[in-house]
C-alpha positions as semicolon CSV with decimal commas, in nm:
position;residue;x (nm);y (nm);z (nm)
1;X;-36,267;0,925;3,742
2;X;-36,428;0,744;3,455
3;X;-36,222;0,722;3,137
4;X;-36,236;0,524;2,819
5;X;-35,925;0,343;2,707
6;X;-35,936;0,145;2,373
7;X;-36,313;0,149;2,390
8;X;-36,330;0,010;2,743
9;X;-36,478;0,222;3,024
10;X;-36,260;0,223;3,332
11;X;-36,302;0,373;3,683
12;X;-35,959;0,492;3,791
13;X;-35,823;0,715;4,066
14;X;-35,444;0,702;4,037
15;X;-35,167;0,717;3,784
16;X;-34,825;0,563;3,857
17;X;-34,525;0,708;3,671
18;X;-34,190;0,534;3,655
19;X;-33,936;0,720;3,441
20;X;-33,578;0,620;3,395
21;X;-33,353;0,923;3,394
22;X;-33,025;0,736;3,321
23;X;-32,819;0,992;3,511
24;X;-32,997;1,280;3,340
25;X;-33,231;1,397;3,617
26;X;-33,275;1,776;3,619
27;X;-33,422;1,967;3,916
28;X;-33,433;2,328;4,026
29;X;-33,458;2,493;4,368
30;X;-33,673;2,802;4,349
31;X;-33,711;3,088;4,596
32;X;-34,043;3,237;4,716
33;X;-34,066;3,453;4,402
34;X;-34,029;3,158;4,166
35;X;-33,672;3,241;4,070
36;X;-33,445;2,949;4,013
37;X;-33,153;2,976;4,266
38;X;-32,989;2,638;4,223
39;X;-33,006;2,344;3,992
40;X;-32,919;1,977;3,988
41;X;-32,831;1,767;3,680
42;X;-32,728;1,404;3,722
43;X;-32,852;1,114;3,927
44;X;-33,203;1,119;4,075
45;X;-33,151;1,294;4,406
46;X;-33,211;1,107;4,733
47;X;-33,503;1,340;4,819
48;X;-33,722;1,164;4,558
49;X;-33,948;0,887;4,691
50;X;-33,910;0,508;4,658
51;X;-33,599;0,298;4,595
52;X;-33,496;0,477;4,279
53;X;-33,129;0,364;4,272
54;X;-33,033;0,709;4,136
55;X;-33,194;0,634;3,800
56;X;-33,574;0,630;3,839
57;X;-33,842;0,883;3,922
58;X;-34,141;0,694;4,069
59;X;-34,455;0,892;4,144
60;X;-34,803;0,779;4,232
61;X;-35,055;1,057;4,175
62;X;-35,417;1,090;4,275
63;X;-35,604;1,186;3,955
64;X;-35,875;1,388;4,140
65;X;-35,654;1,604;4,356
66;X;-35,322;1,598;4,173
67;X;-35,149;1,509;4,503
68;X;-34,838;1,292;4,483
69;X;-34,931;1,006;4,716
70;X;-34,591;0,854;4,778
71;X;-34,407;1,184;4,844
72;X;-34,231;1,199;5,172
73;X;-34,109;1,538;5,284
74;X;-33,728;1,541;5,262
75;X;-33,518;1,651;5,550
76;X;-33,319;1,970;5,521
77;X;-33,005;1,753;5,536
78;X;-33,121;1,544;5,242
79;X;-33,195;1,856;5,032
80;X;-32,858;2,009;5,124
81;X;-32,667;1,689;5,034
82;X;-32,798;1,695;4,678
83;X;-32,536;1,819;4,428
84;X;-32,677;2,163;4,351
85;X;-32,517;2,432;4,139
86;X;-32,596;2,791;4,219
87;X;-32,750;2,977;3,929
88;X;-32,643;3,332;4,020
């Protein structure tokens, strides 16, 4: 993808996002209809990629496809071990 940044033309294909959540990471579990059934608020859950130490969300995204390149499918156990709160 060709973009112009500060007057310079660049040919880029990825964006890397590193966001510090400082114990304020919010996530939702949604069912097949899109309804939120559980939520998490606190440390970055272990299901997130990279060595985030519970504070950072680190995502590498392909700009052409929107695919998160460093995503690793979490195990059921890892999802279940996240501190979820049921919403209903």
